[in-house]
N, CA, C and O of each residue as an XYZ file, in Angstrom:
368
protein
N      72.587     97.832    102.050
C      72.036     97.996    100.854
C      73.144     97.432     99.650
O      74.355     97.639     99.574
N      72.232     96.629     98.737
C      73.396     96.151     97.797
C      73.168     96.895     96.557
O      72.104     97.022     95.953
N      74.406     97.402     96.244
C      74.688     98.418     94.949
C      75.202     97.627     93.917
O      76.356     97.238     94.096
N      74.581     97.250     92.765
C      75.105     96.616     91.533
C      76.154     97.449     90.733
O      75.941     98.657     90.636
N      77.192     96.952     90.191
C      78.156     97.748     89.348
C      77.256     98.334     88.194
O      76.244     97.757     87.795
N      77.663     99.395     87.750
C      76.928    100.125     86.606
C      76.792     99.131     85.456
O      75.654     98.894     85.051
N      77.724     98.590     84.951
C      77.655     97.719     83.826
C      76.507     96.562     84.109
O      75.743     96.181     83.222
N      76.485     96.080     85.389
C      75.341     95.105     85.526
C      74.154     95.703     85.523
O      73.160     95.091     85.131
N      74.095     96.885     85.925
C      72.788     97.568     86.166
C      72.372     97.850     84.622
O      71.247     97.514     84.252
N      73.290     98.475     83.709
C      72.889     98.700     82.452
C      72.159     97.289     81.523
O      71.269     97.344     80.674
N      72.879     96.110     82.026
C      72.532     95.134     81.333
C      71.226     94.779     81.818
O      70.423     94.393     80.968
N      70.840     94.836     83.065
C      69.532     94.737     83.550
C      68.456     95.546     82.854
O      67.395     95.103     82.415
N      68.862     96.722     82.820
C      68.018     97.787     82.182
C      67.639     97.593     80.764
O      66.547     97.866     80.264
N      68.802     97.025     80.106
C      68.577     96.681     78.835
C      67.806     95.414     78.523
O      67.253     95.270     77.432
N      67.770     94.526     79.443
C      66.738     93.299     79.154
C      65.297     93.713     79.377
O      64.390     93.302     78.653
N      65.116     94.509     80.362
C      63.868     95.178     80.464
C      63.291     95.881     79.623
O      62.061     95.839     79.652
N      63.883     96.669     78.702
C      63.612     97.556     77.656
C      63.560     97.049     76.353
O      62.660     97.399     75.590
N      64.586     96.122     75.963
C      64.782     95.530     74.563
C      63.429     94.669     74.303
O      63.074     93.958     75.242
N      62.671     94.661     73.172
C      61.543     94.150     72.890
C      60.233     94.819     73.124
O      59.206     94.351     72.633
N      60.228     95.997     73.923
C      59.222     96.623     74.202
C      58.699     97.658     72.922
O      59.465     98.119     72.076
N      57.354     97.889     72.974
C      56.759     98.637     71.880
C      56.957    100.019     72.218
O      56.728    100.395     73.368
N      57.362    100.814     71.329
C      57.292    102.399     71.429
C      56.300    103.236     70.846
O      56.082    103.374     69.643
N      55.744    103.759     71.756
C      54.350    104.525     71.309
C      54.392    106.023     71.776
O      54.975    106.334     72.815
N      53.789    106.896     71.019
C      53.630    108.365     71.503
C      52.770    108.323     72.496
O      52.156    107.321     72.863
N      52.695    109.562     73.021
C      51.698    109.914     74.112
C      50.341    109.748     73.644
O      49.458    109.463     74.453
N      50.091    109.900     72.419
C      48.766    109.853     71.852
C      48.353    108.509     71.299
O      47.270    108.391     70.727
N      49.114    107.576     71.439
C      49.106    105.996     71.165
C      49.658    105.797     69.708
O      49.475    104.730     69.124
N      50.213    106.653     69.237
C      50.732    106.230     67.835
C      52.130    105.399     67.959
O      53.132    105.705     68.605
N      51.869    104.147     67.067
C      53.078    103.086     67.534
C      54.257    103.476     66.506
O      53.978    103.917     65.391
N      55.445    103.314     66.885
C      56.544    103.543     66.262
C      57.409    102.138     65.803
O      57.986    102.003     64.724
N      57.360    101.318     66.700
C      57.886     99.921     66.590
C      58.409     99.572     67.841
O      58.091    100.105     68.904
N      59.483     98.369     67.648
C      59.904     97.951     68.990
C      61.457     98.313     69.217
O      62.203     98.689     68.312
N      61.773     98.168     70.360
C      63.094     98.570     70.873
C      63.988     97.190     70.495
O      63.833     96.104     71.055
N      64.911     97.460     69.472
C      65.916     96.278     68.971
C      67.097     96.358     69.925
O      67.543     95.320     70.414
N      67.656     97.624     70.230
C      68.780     97.671     70.931
C      68.783     99.089     71.536
O      67.906     99.930     71.335
N      70.010     99.266     72.393
C      70.125    100.587     72.990
C      71.507    101.137     72.639
O      72.492    100.400     72.686
N      71.594    102.481     72.271
C      73.053    103.128     72.254
C      73.458    103.977     73.556
O      72.814    104.939     73.976
N      74.480    103.529     74.050
C      74.961    104.262     75.143
C      76.324    105.012     74.917
O      77.159    104.769     74.046
N      76.362    105.938     75.856
C      77.909    106.673     75.593
C      78.862    105.871     76.463
O      78.590    105.785     77.660
N      79.956    105.272     75.986
C      80.689    104.406     76.628
C      81.405    105.033     77.658
O      81.614    104.385     78.684
N      81.879    106.357     77.545
C      82.665    106.653     78.742
C      81.771    107.006     80.069
O      82.275    106.732     81.158
N      80.399    107.631     80.030
C      79.515    107.887     80.901
C      78.669    106.941     81.109
O      78.230    106.900     82.259
N      78.211    106.001     80.232
C      77.065    105.134     80.604
C      75.660    105.628     80.239
O      74.624    104.976     80.362
N      75.791    106.985     79.734
C      74.551    107.632     79.472
C      73.806    107.069     78.304
O      74.391    106.891     77.235
N      72.353    106.736     78.481
C      71.782    106.245     77.422
C      71.211    107.209     76.214
O      70.287    108.008     76.364
N      71.795    107.029     75.225
C      71.677    108.260     73.935
C      70.488    107.867     73.221
O      69.566    108.676     73.119
N      70.392    106.561     72.646
C      69.234    106.160     71.573
C      68.615    105.049     71.839
O      69.247    104.238     72.514
N      67.338    104.714     71.436
C      66.839    103.495     71.234
C      66.915    103.092     69.890
O      66.451    103.921     69.108
N      67.356    102.078     69.397
C      67.107    101.550     68.072
C      65.989    100.654     67.846
O      65.764     99.643     68.512
N      65.217    101.131     66.751
C      63.997    100.321     66.466
C      64.047     99.340     65.652
O      64.977     99.378     64.846
N      63.104     98.175     65.584
C      63.254     97.150     64.861
C      61.500     96.993     64.239
O      60.520     97.128     64.971
N      61.461     96.794     63.276
C      60.023     96.676     62.797
C      59.284     98.018     62.851
O      58.221     98.147     63.457
N      59.895     99.015     62.188
C      59.277    100.463     62.503
C      57.897    100.419     61.604
O      57.815     99.905     60.489
N      56.949    100.993     62.242
C      55.697    101.195     61.620
C      55.869    102.059     60.338
O      56.919    102.700     60.294
N      55.025    102.182     59.300
C      54.784    102.993     58.418
C      54.784    104.521     58.918
O      55.460    105.391     58.369
N      53.936    104.749     60.037
C      54.150    106.016     60.631
C      55.536    106.456     60.972
O      55.895    107.563     60.570
N      56.277    105.784     61.602
C      57.642    106.123     62.014
C      58.534    106.183     60.656
O      59.503    106.940     60.707
N      58.362    105.622     59.705
C      59.104    105.646     58.592
C      58.796    106.995     57.750
O      59.662    107.534     57.060
N      57.478    107.482     57.878
C      57.220    108.755     57.268
C      57.785    110.036     57.789
O      57.864    111.081     57.142
N      58.222    109.828     59.195
C      58.542    110.701     59.812
C      59.950    111.308     59.605
O      60.282    112.404     60.056
N      60.734    110.501     58.891
C      62.139    110.729     58.608
C      62.954    111.055     59.598
O      63.567    112.122     59.573
N      63.075    110.131     60.660
C      63.638    110.305     61.863
C      65.447    109.728     61.701
O      65.831    108.896     60.879
N      66.182    110.329     62.563
C      67.435    109.885     62.394
C      67.588    108.309     62.227
O      66.850    107.449     62.707
N      68.703    108.133     61.443
C      68.968    106.839     61.212
C      70.475    106.150     61.676
O      71.417    106.941     61.638
N      70.699    105.130     61.991
C      72.152    104.666     62.098
C      72.644    104.123     60.897
O      71.855    103.979     59.963
N      74.011    103.749     60.753
C      74.625    103.179     59.519
C      73.997    102.244     58.947
O      74.099    102.075     57.732
N      73.143    101.374     59.817
C      72.465    100.129     58.944
C      70.962    100.466     58.659
O      70.078     99.639     58.435
N      70.834    101.788     58.705
C      69.330    102.329     58.241
C      68.318    102.186     59.253
O      67.143    102.461     59.010
N      68.731    101.745     60.447
C      67.622    101.709     61.444
C      67.247    102.961     62.252
O      68.038    103.842     62.587
N      66.006    102.920     62.505
C      65.549    104.301     63.019
C      65.960    104.677     64.580
O      65.926    103.819     65.462
N      66.270    105.761     64.778
C      66.635    106.018     66.297
C      65.839    106.891     66.803
O      65.340    107.813     66.158
N      65.638    106.650     68.111
C      64.890    107.671     68.987
C      65.633    108.030     70.177
O      66.022    107.218     71.016
N      65.816    109.322     70.213
C      66.546    109.788     71.458
C      65.791    109.450     72.750
O      64.618    109.693     73.034
N      66.795    108.797     73.504
C      66.257    108.463     74.895
C      65.635    109.553     75.717
O      64.766    109.357     76.567
N      66.249    110.947     75.333
C      65.642    112.100     76.057
C      64.056    112.340     75.776
O      63.405    113.014     76.575
N      63.474    111.791     74.664
C      62.210    111.659     74.556
C      61.200    110.752     75.329
O      59.987    110.940     75.415
N      61.896    109.779     75.849
C      61.184    108.950     76.588
C      60.543    109.567     77.868
O      61.253    110.218     78.636
N      59.198    109.374     78.119
C      58.560    109.930     79.090
C      58.137    109.032     80.302
O      57.982    109.339     81.484
N      57.993    107.806     79.646
C      57.492    106.636     80.750
C      57.777    105.361     80.030
O      57.713    105.188     78.812
N      58.143    104.375     81.069
C      58.446    103.121     80.605
C      57.731    102.319     81.628
O      57.913    102.480     82.835
N      56.772    101.305     81.032
C      56.290    100.371     81.782
C      55.842     99.132     80.709
O      56.797     98.552     80.193
N      54.659     98.726     80.371
C      54.395     97.732     79.399
C      54.834     98.423     77.936
O      55.178     97.635     77.055
N      54.840     99.651     77.676
C      55.476    100.222     76.655
C      56.298    101.228     77.026
O      56.273    101.614     78.195
N      57.158    101.813     76.084
C      57.931    103.071     76.161
C      57.133    103.898     75.699
O      56.468    103.580     74.713
N      56.994    105.143     76.273
C      56.231    106.374     75.781
C      57.223    107.461     75.486
O      58.164    107.844     76.182
N      56.817    107.880     74.309
C      57.792    108.948     73.761
C      57.106    110.216     73.632
O      55.907    110.161     73.356
N      57.664    111.374     73.785
C      57.083    112.744     73.503
C      57.288    112.987     71.975
O      58.418    113.272     71.576
N      56.370    112.897     71.207
C      56.602    113.019     69.723
C      57.442    114.273     69.257
O      58.304    114.382     68.385
N      56.775    115.378     70.328
C      57.391    116.854     69.585
C      58.885    116.709     70.056
O      59.565    117.682     69.730
N      59.554    115.736     70.738
C      60.838    115.648     71.144
C      61.612    115.232     69.968
O      62.689    115.732     69.645
N      61.015    114.307     69.359
C      61.769    113.613     68.277
C      61.585    114.151     66.688
O      62.374    113.708     65.853
N      60.732    114.932     66.348
C      60.524    115.241     64.739
C      60.876    116.928     64.830
O      60.844    117.621     63.812
């Protein structure tokens, strides 16, 4: 079995997730994943950084980074496929 080093696996995961649309379980669109924020020591994925947030996402007054981009906690992600599905109750 070929096991990839953690950093290489993170890069592969990042490529699969960046650019995907983030939606709630009920289908409300939040925006697209622009970047990911990792804990550098552990490699734990902390937040998704949104680009092109929808009006709906902006009205929720979610946490933002220094640049003013909306952050979605990765712990709220319930499914990853064509979209990233988040549990809305976990982020508001």
